[in-house]
N, C-alpha and C positions, 0 to 999 in steps of 0.2 A: 568349204575347208573344213578341215576335223579342228575339234574344239580344242586340242593338245597344242595343236602347233600353235592357236589363236594366244594361247594362256604363255607360250612362249617368247609371242613378238608384243604384242602390245605397244608400239612404239611411242606411244603416248608418253610414258614415264622415262624414255630416252632424252625424248624432248624435254621434259620438263626441269631435267637437271644438268641437264649440258647450256640452257640458255638463262634466260631469266636472272642474268648477271646484276646490273646496275637497273634495270628496266625503262630505259630511257629508249625514245623512239628515233628514229633517222629525221634529220633535221637537213634542209637546204634542198638540193639536186636529189642527196641517196633518200630523202623523203618520197620523191615522185620514181624513184627506181625500182624503194621497195614496194609501192603499190603497186606498180605494173606487173613486177615478181610473182605477189601475192593475189592477184585477180584470180585466180581459180583458187578453191579450196583442196590444201593437199588432201593426199587418200588416206585413209583410216581403214586401219587395218582388224576393226574390232566389228565382228559380229553377234549381236547379244541374243540373237537367234540359238546360233551356235552356241555359246556361251550356256544356254539353258542343257545342253544333253551334257555338259559338262563332269566330272564324278566331284561330289562333295569334297570332299578332300583337297581336291587339287583348286576349286576355286577359294577354298577358306585359307590355304596355304597366299595365293596371289592377294586374296582379300587384306589379309595380316601384313603383308608386306606391301601392298599399297597403304595402307593406314598409317604404316611407322613414316613411311616418304612424305605423306600430306601433312602430318603432322609435325614433324620437322621444318617443311617448307612453310605452312602458317604462321611457325615459331619465327622464321628467321623474319617473314616479313613483320610481325608483332613487334620484335626485339628490332627493326630497322634494319638489318645486317641485309636486308631487299626489300629495294623499292618497290611501293604498289604504282607503276608509272601512270597506268591508265583510271584506277578506283582509288585512291590515297585514301579515301575513307570508310573503305571495305573492310569490316571484321568480322568474317565468316565463321561460325559456328562450326566445328566438325562435329556434325552429330550422324552416323551412322545409321542408314536404316532398318530398321525390324530390332537390331539389337546391338547396342553403341559397344560392345565389348563382348567378344565370344571367341572361342578355343573348338576347332573340332575336335569332337568324341566322337572314337571307333567304335567304342562302345552302343552307343547311340544313332551311330550312324550320322550326326548331325552336329551343329554347332553349338556351344551352351556357353551360357554367358555367366560370370564370375561367382554368381550369387545362387546359381542351380544349387541344391545340395543333395543329389541324387534322388532316386524315386520318382513316383508319380508329382507332377505339380501339373495341376487342370490350368489354373492361371494362366500361367506362361504356354502351357499347350492352346489356349484358346488362341492368343497373342499372335502367337505364328498361324495361326490357320486363319485368323483373322487377314493376315499380310500374306496370304498366298501359299503358305509352306503346310498343306495337310496331311503329309507324307511324315514329315517332323512332329507335327502337332501328335497323332496316330503314339508316337513311340515312348512322348513324353507324357498323355494323358490316363490315369488310373481306369485301366480296362473293366475296372467293376461298378464304373459310373455309367451306366449309359446316357443318361442326361447329358455330360458333358462326349462322351462319342457324338451322340447323335447331332448337337450343335456345330462340332467340328466339320461332321461329315455336310453341314449343311452350306459349310464356306469352301465346297470343293467347286472348282471351277472345269473350263474345259482342259484347262495343265496344271501341272503341280509349278510353284515357282519356289524352288529351294531359297532358303534365306542367305546362303552363302552368295548365292547368284542376285540377289535381290542388294548385300550390303555393298558389292563390289562395285557391281552399275552405279549405287551412288557415289564410291569412293571416286570411282573414274568420272563421274561430273563432275567432284571437290577439285580433281586433280586441273581438270580444263579449266574451271573458276579461277582458280589460282592462277593459272598459266596467262591467263587474260588479264587478270588483276595487275602484273607485275609486268605488262607489255607485248604479249607473247598473243598477237591478233588468231594464231591459229583456235586458242582456246576457244574461239568463239566457233569458230567450225567445229571443232571437237564437239562440244556442245550440244549444237544443233543438229550435229548429225545422231547422238546417242540421242537426242528427244526423240526425235522422226521414228529410230528403230524401236524405242518404247512404246511407242504409239503403235506401230505394227504388230508388236509380240506380245504385249499385254490383251488377254480377253477382256470381254463387256465387263466382267465382274471384279477381274482385277483393275482392269483401269477408272472402275467407277467407286473401288474400295480401296481402304486406309492405304492398300501398297499404292494402287495410282494417284493417290494423294502426295505422298511422301516423294514419290518419282517423278511425276509429270512434271511437278512444281519446281523442281530442281533446277536452278542457272535459271531463271525468268529473272530473279532481280538483278544477276550479275550483266546478263545480255543487255538489259533494258538500260541499266546505268552505263553499261561500256558504249552507247552509239556516239553520244557526244564526243567522248574521246577519242571515238574512233575513225570521226571526220575531222577531229583538229590534227590528227597523226596522217592525214590523207589517204584514210581507208573506207572513201567516200564507196568503194561498190561494196565493201564488206559492211557496211553500217548499212547498206539498202538491201543485202541478203536478213541481215538480222532484223531490220523493219518486216521483211517479209516474213520472217519465221516466227515473229513475235505475233506478228497478224494470225497464222496461221497456227499459232502454239496450242489451240484448243483451251477449254474452261479449266482455270485454275481452283480446284476443290481445297474447299475448308481444312486447315489442320485436323487430321481423323483422333482430335484428343478424345481418350476414350474414360475420360472423368464418372465414374457412376454415381452420380447425384442421389441421395437417397439411400445407398447402399449402408444396410445394416454393419455392425463391427463386427462381426464373426466374418463377414464376408470381405470386408477390409483386410484386416488379419491375414487371412489366405493369399490376398490379393498381392499386398506388401511385405509378406513374410516376416511383418515383424508382431511387439507387442500392443498391447493395448494398456493405457494409462488413462486412466480417466475420461475424458473426453477428445483424447487424443490416440490414434494408431500411429505409429512411428515406422518408417521402412528400415530395419536393419541395413539396409542398400540403398542407398538415394538411387542407384543406378537401375532397381529394380525397380523400384517407382516410376523414373521416367520413361522406362522403356514399356512398362503391361501399361500405364495410365496412357502413353503417347501424347505425352507430353513435351511440344517441339521446344528443348531448351536443351544449351549446352551442358554437358557433364564437367568439362574444366571449372574447377572452383567448387563443384556442388558440396557442402557439408552434413546438409538433413533435407529429408524430404518425410513430412507426415500428413495425416489425414486427421479433419477437427471434424466433430460429431455437432450435430444441435442435441437440443434438452432431449430430445427422444432418441439419442443415440445413433443417427441416422449419417450419412456422410454430406457435410455442409460445402467443405472448403480441402482445398488443398493447399500447402505452403512448402514453399521451397527455399531454403535461405543456401548465400553462397558468403564464400570465405570474403575475408579484410583484403583489398587490394585488389579485386576484380575488376572496379574499373580500370585500371590498366589496359583490359585486355578490352573489355568490352566500354567504352567511358559514358554512354549515354543508353537509355532501356531499349530506343530500335535495335541498336548492334545483340544486345542480348538477347530480344525476341525478333532477330533477324531470319528465323524460319516463320513464324506468322506473319511477318510483313509480308516474305514471300508470297503466303499463299493468299496476299491478299486483304488482309487483316489492317483495318483501319485503326489507329490509335487519336489516343488526345493526351497531351502532354498534361503534366501540372510542375512545378518547381517549388521549393523551400530550403529553408537553409541546411545545408548538407545535404539535400535530398532532390533528386530527380525522379521521375514517374511518369510511368504511362500505360494508359487504361485501353484494354481492346476488348471488341465482343467476340465473344466465341460460341454460336449458335446459343443455349440457354444461360451461356456462363459468361464471367468478367474475370478478363486475365489483365493483373496488376502488376507491373514491371516496376521495381524501384531499384537505382542506381544509391547508393551510400559513400558518397567521398572520403568521410571523416570519421566513423566511427570504429572503434579498434574491433569488437565483438561480430559484426557483421558489416559485409562489403554488396549486397545485394539480398533480396527478396523478391519473389515472384505469389501473387496470391489467384488459385481459378477459385472462383465463388460462384453459386449461385444466383443468377443475374435478375431470379425473379422475388425475391425476398429478402431482405438483411437480415444476414442471420445476428441471432442473439447468443450474447456473452451468458454467463452465469446458469445457475447460481454462481456469484464470484464469493471467495474464501472471504470473511470478516472477525475469523475466531483466529488468531496467531500466540496461543498461548497465555503467555502475560500481556499479551495486549491483544483486546478485541472492539472491533468498530461498534460492536451491541453495547458493549458495557459502559456502565460510566465514566465520565472523564474522571472522579476522584479513584475508584477505583483502578482505572489503569495507570492513574498516576501514580498511584499506593504501592502497585506492583514492579514499577521502574524506577521511579524517581522521589521518591518519600522525602528527600531533602530539599525538594523546590516545590513552589509554589507559583502559580500564576496561570496565565490563559494557555498556555503550553508550556511542557517540559521534557527535556531529552536527557539521554544518558547514555556514556560511553563504558560504563563501569561492566567486564566482561562477567561478572554475577547475574549483574541483572539481562542482561543480553542473551544471555545462556539459555532463559527461559522463554525466549520469544522465538517462536517458531517461522521461519518467513519461508514462504514458497521459493523465493530463490535458492538453488543448489549450486555447491559447490564454491561459494564466494563466501568470504566471511563477515557476519553483522558485525558494523562496529560502531553503526549510531542509531537510537532509534527516538523518535519525534513523536510526541501527542499532543495533538491540539483540543480546544474547549470549543464548542458551539456557545457562541455568547448567549450568556443570560440562562444558561443550560446544565445541568449536570448530564451533559451530551456529548460523547465525545465526536467531533468533526472530522476527523483524518487521522490517519496514521503515517508517518514517512519511517520507511526504514534504508538505512543507507548502509551499502556493504561495496567494502576496499579490498583490494588486492590483487597483486598479477592474475588470478584466476577471474577479474571480471572481464580481461582480456581474451578470455577463451571463447569458442563458438558459443552464440548465441543459443541454440538451442541444450548445449549441457546445461546453461545455467537456467533460462527462462522455459522449457520445457515443462516444468512442473504446474505452471502458470498458463500455459495453454490446456494441458490437462485439468484444469480446476474449472477454468473459465472457458475454452473453446475458442470459435476463434475471435481476433483479435485487428485493429487496424496499427498502420504504421503512420507515426507522423512527425514532423519538424518543427521545432521549435525555439526562436530567440529567449535567451536569457542571459543573466548579469555576466554568465560564467562562459558565455562563445556562445552557447545553442546547445540542443541534445534532439537525440533522436528518441522519440516515445514508442512503445509497442503499448496499446489501449484493450482495455477491456473496458465492457460496460452493460450493466444488466438492468437498467430502469430504477434501481435502487442504488448501486456500488459503481465506483467506478476506479480500477486499477489501473495503471500506469506505470513500466517499468522504463526508465529514462537511462538514457547510457550519453552521458557526458559526450560532447567532441571534444572538449579542451583538454579533459583526462581521460583516457580511457580505462586507468585501474578502479575507476568508481563505477557504480550504476546505484539508481535509487528507487526503490518501487514506492509509490505511494499510494494510498488506499484510501480512497473519502467515499462518506454519503451525500448523492447527489440530490436527495428530494429536498423540496422547496419549506419554506417557511412553517407552513401549513401543515404540516407532517412532525415538526418540533415537538408539542405536548406530545403527541402518541408516543413518537422515539424516545421522550423522556420516561413514560410510563411504562415502555418496555424494557429501558435502561434498568431501571430500578427495579423489575419483578425479575430481571435475571442478575443484577448483583446477589437479590434475595436468594434465589434458587441457586447459584454458587457456593452461596455462605451455607445455606444448608446442607448443599452434599458436603464442603469441608469439614463440616462441626459432626454430620455422620459418619466422615469417614476419620474423626478425630484428629483433624489436621486443620484445626482455625488458622488465621492468619495473624498472629500478632505480633504487635511491636509498643502496646503500652504496659506500663507499670501496672498491677494490681494494688500496688499501695503508694503511701505516699515517704513518708518518713521511717516508722518504725513498718517491719517485715509483715510481724503478726497482727497489726490493725490493717485490714487486707479486705477488699472486695470477696464478698463468699463464706467469711468466717462467721461461724455461730455469733449471737448475742455472749455467750459465755466466754467466749474464746476474745472476744477484742474486749470486754470487763478486764479478764485477769490479765489483758497487757496495758490499759490505759497506765498514763501513770497517776501515782496518787500521792498524797501527805506533801509536804512543804510548801513549793509557790503552786501546786498543781493543784486546782480547784475543779470539783464534777458536777456535769449539770445534768439532770435528767428532763429527756425531751419527751413528745407525745409517742415521737416512733422511734427513739432513739436515745442516745448519749453525746454530751459534750465534756471538755476540759479545756478549763481556761489556764493558760500558764502566767503568772505573775512574776515581778521582782524583774532582778537585773540579770539583762541578758549573759551568756558566758563572755569569754572575751576573746576577738580573735574571729567574730562569727557574724558573717554580713549581715543575716537576716533569721528570724526566729521563727516560729510554729507557734505563736498569741492562743487561736483559739481553734479548737478541735473538732469537729461535727462526725458522728457514724450514724446514721439511719438505718433501719431494718424494714425488710420484706415481709411478707406474710406467714413466709416459710422461717422466721427465725434470723436470717441469716444478713449479712450487709451487704446492701444495695447501694450507699453510696458513703463515702469519706470523703470530706471536706476540710481543707486548714486556710486559714488566713493567717500570713504572714506579716511582720512588721519590719521595719529599720533595724539592724542592733548595731553593727558599726559598718555597715557599706557601705556608706555616703549613699549621691544622689541615684546614682546609678545601679542599684542593686538590685532593683526591680526587672532591669535591661537583663542584667546578669543572670537572673534565675529565670526568664524566660530564653536566655541564651540555651543552657543550660539542656532546657526540657526540646528545644530545635534538637539540638545535637543530638539526645535521648531520643527522642521520637520524630523525629523528622519535621517535613514542615508541616503548615495546617492552615485551615481557612479560620480567617482573621478579619475582623468587624467592628461595629460600635456596638460598645455592651450598656446592658440594661442601668447601668450604673452612672449610664449619664442622666438618668431621671430622677436620680436620689435626690440631689440638692441646689435643686434650682433657684432657692432664692439664695444661697450662698456664694461669695466670691469663688469663682470658678480657679482652681489650679494646672496649669500642663504639667503634666500630657493628658491629654483628652483621655478618659478611660478607654481601654480597648478590651475586647475577649477574643479570645485563641483559642479553635478546636481542634481536639483530633479524635479520630474514629477511628478503631479496631474492628474484628469479629466478634471483639468479646467484650471491651471496654470502651467508653466515652470519656475524656481526659478535656475539662474546659479551666481554662486559665484566666481571669479578670485580673486587671490591675488598673490602676492609677495614680495618682500622687502620693498617697499614703500609704498603698498597701498592694497586695497581691491577695488572689484567692484562686487555691488549687481545689477541684473539683472533680473525682474518678466517680461514673456513675456505671453499674452492670447494665451489659447490654447483651447478654449473652442468649436471650429470650428467643423465641421463633423468629420474631418480627425484626431483630435486629436494632428496636429502639431501646434508647435507656428505659428502663424499670420506672414506671409510672412509681409517683410520689406527688404527694400534694407540696405547697410550698413552704418551706423550711421557717418554722416559727419558735423562737424563743425570748422577744422581747414580749416585755409587757406594754397595751394597749389603751392604758390611760389609770386612772386613780379612781376605783369604785363604780361605782354607777355609771362615771363620766367618762366615758372610753370611746374610742374610734369606732364609728356607727352605729355609737347612740343614736335612738331619734329624738329630737329637739325638745319634744313634749316633755317627754322623761326628764331632761336635763331639765327645764323649765317650772319643772315639781320641786327642785332643788335651789332655785334663785329667789324663791319666796313672791309676795305679793306685787314688788315693783321690780323687775330685775332691772338691771345696766346693761344698757347696750351701747358700744363704741362706736364711733366714726365708722369704723374700720370692719363693722357688722360683726363684732364679737360679743359674745355674750359674758358676764362677769356674772360667775356662779360660787358662792364658799365652797372652801376644798372639805372642810368637817373632813377631815384625815389628818393624823398627826404629821406634822412636820410642815404642814405647806398650809394658807393662808386664804388665797384665794384661789381660782381655775378662771382663763381667759377659754371660751370656745366658739368655733368657728363652724360652719356649718355648709354643707354645698348645697346643689339643687333640689335634692331630693329629701333637704332639711334632716340628714343624715350629719353626726361629726366627723369632718375632714381634718382637725388640725386643733390639737389642746397644748394648754401651757399653765403649765402648775407654780406658781411662784412660791421658793422656799421662806416659812415662817421667820426666821433667824437673818435680820438683816447685816450686812457688814458694819465694820465699824464704820465710823463720821471719818468722813475724807480719806476713805480706805485708798489705800495705793493699787495700783494694778497687778505687782506683782502678790500682795495681801489676798486680792479677789482671785487671783489664779492659785492660788493657795488654798484658798475657801473650795474652790474649785474640785482641784486634785481631791480633798477630804471629802467631799459630795460621792465623787466616782468611785476614793476607798469603801467609802461604809456598802455601795450598791455594787460591788465588782463580781460578788459570784453570781449575778444575776445577767448585768450587762455585758461581762467580758472583756477582752482588750478593745479599746477604743478606734474604732476604724476611720475615726477624720479628728483632726487638732489645727485649731485655728488661731491667732495672734494678733491682737491688736496694734495699732499705729507704733507702740512702744514696745512692742514683739513680746509682752505677756502673752501667756496663755489666757483666750478668749472665751473658746468653745469646746466641747467635745461631742463626737459622734459615733453612733452606732445604728446597725442595722440588721432586721434580717430580710427575708423575700417578701413580708407583707409589711412590716412597721419599720419607721424611722425614730430614734431617740436621739436626745442633743441635751446637753447640758452647757448651760451658758450662763455669764454674769453680764449685768450692764445698770449702768447708773438709772435712780427710778427717779420719778417726780419729788420735787422738794425733799429728797430723805439719802438715806445713804445707798451705794447698792444694794441688787441684790441677786441672788442665783436662782434659774429658772430652771425645769425641768420640760422639754418640750414632745410631742408625740405626734408625728405625720403618717398618713398611709403612703406606701409604697406602690406606685401606677405600674 
């Protein structure tokens, strides 16, 4: 019979679209009558052998027409407009053999896929040759590439099998399968007849190769599933014939997947016709990837296909992503992977929130098929990976511009949320987020959160929240940068308080990156990056973070772009860090109430007298200290209440926080200043800020505030090294703090008086004082000294009178003592004592009644621990 006549008839098509209405079978007496009528198979006027001799153009035209009709029929069944009476659970993917889509080209005398761009295409040519069409392969191969031509010739069998013929045969089988599914038993006869002809027409090379694998398995699954429905419909004889046909079917070859594991990046670029991006090669046309890799998956709903590379740049995994809602067409993984199942591949199911997956073994590969029911950016995924070794992701990115997982927590905090403090900080400020470079593409970054590793200045994890309609875009558009950076990933489904999410996870042994797609809100995605090393690594991580912080600071200083947020002066701009001694001394106040002091390494000014009106607080004591180069490295000011009331210290701190941002806060060294005196709330506190050039420290207690600016512009980033601040005296003459007991005893005379509390009574021998009480530590050094003033108070002096005496004693020595740091009152609220301190010494003026005499004024010295 001539092929032209065959192409004009092919009665299968008329049957397909003439009947198959409701898909129901006859019942009652009609059932038996129908069974008798169909006892013998209807004639099938198709010869696959004769079709091999038909012109390619005619075969291509018929295949194109058949493909359109098959897709319409499948769509009608999926939409429920045509019932699958025999096989209601059938979800048949329409995958045309060799090339899923193709149009005949007279120029090339072959059908070409839409991704063909003209000119030689060796990968496409080899694909056609492997599927039996050596003639078309030679037309597409580079004639100058002898190696490719040799490989094509090696595929030559006893005869050539045009790709147009193979595509038409596959579609004819699909026609028969759809007919049988909707209740037409003739479809079973057609499948069995077509399969029998295929076994006869395919030579040994073709039958045992990719072409035989894709054609000879076609229909086996549908026939197997249809036996029970046929018997239920009274078609026992046909069911028996199906049993015989399946028994004689022949071996089901594995799906001819051609994923070249281990292939280099350059080969993958040629194979997929795409571009390399880090550890990813994405196919410009997913259809090309499915065709040339022989991945047995439907093209419906495919959005992306890409290759993931290992750390050596070789192929380790193929990923195929499907659009949202594909579960309507393929509700379960076995439906999407129907052709794998038809080839005899067995799968193992696993379920999680919003995700059902099934895993298959294919040769040396694992094929994971997942249906995602609840995510907006993804409907399904397929991973074909090396089954011999788990793919290693990474090294994953840890640097995101303003945020860096290797940076200290404090440095990250200062970059994005300097106004916050705590174990976690977050920001939604656009200006801060603009400096964060997230690998998520195209979706606005709306929040960044930084988490601290407990007890260390180490960043534990980062959370980057992206939100907007772009988050609903196909996953490959937003997340391909993560695959490019990290390589292979895993898909996990997880429950959470927000209704669960799908997570795409990368891990490299040190870092875990998880892109979370919430099920409840498809307009949000979160990228979480965390260090997964154990606690033993924390000290090493802390050292590495410190080193990185210093290296980044050094680079900023070299570029003239230091991070600065702290002032370099306190109240007077001219009195600033870095100024010369001459500049500082010229700017210091003098005359009037200002009393200048000379320090061993600097200068100081005490401001006496009444404070101006309507001023909440006033700087009463200013210290400026200089480094070896004669420039100011420390500016320190002590503030006292003026008219601010009980909350003035908090008001001062609030202003600093607003100006410099949040700071580290903790106990102050001032807690050790007055252990022998009644405490007064609030407890002393220390607050500290630092940027690339400056350290600012605020200490505050119930009596005042001290602000200290220290220069930190040196290479180490540490504050300039200075000895403790000292401006107070240590005692009277040779009797001073730290003096040896034997030296003090020389002043005590032949019979030194020793009090019950261990104090040694020593004559003062200094004008203004009449006696000294001296205490020693375990090393026999003076640790406390009290000098009694020579002039007693009036007999029966009242507390107010002694308070006046105390103020007079202070006034006499104000130029040395400065403004009091502490003052205490007695039970009658009269002034009882005044206190001062520097970093080494504490002094106190106080009065108290004397035994058997008038009250006296005393001066006390103690060392500061």
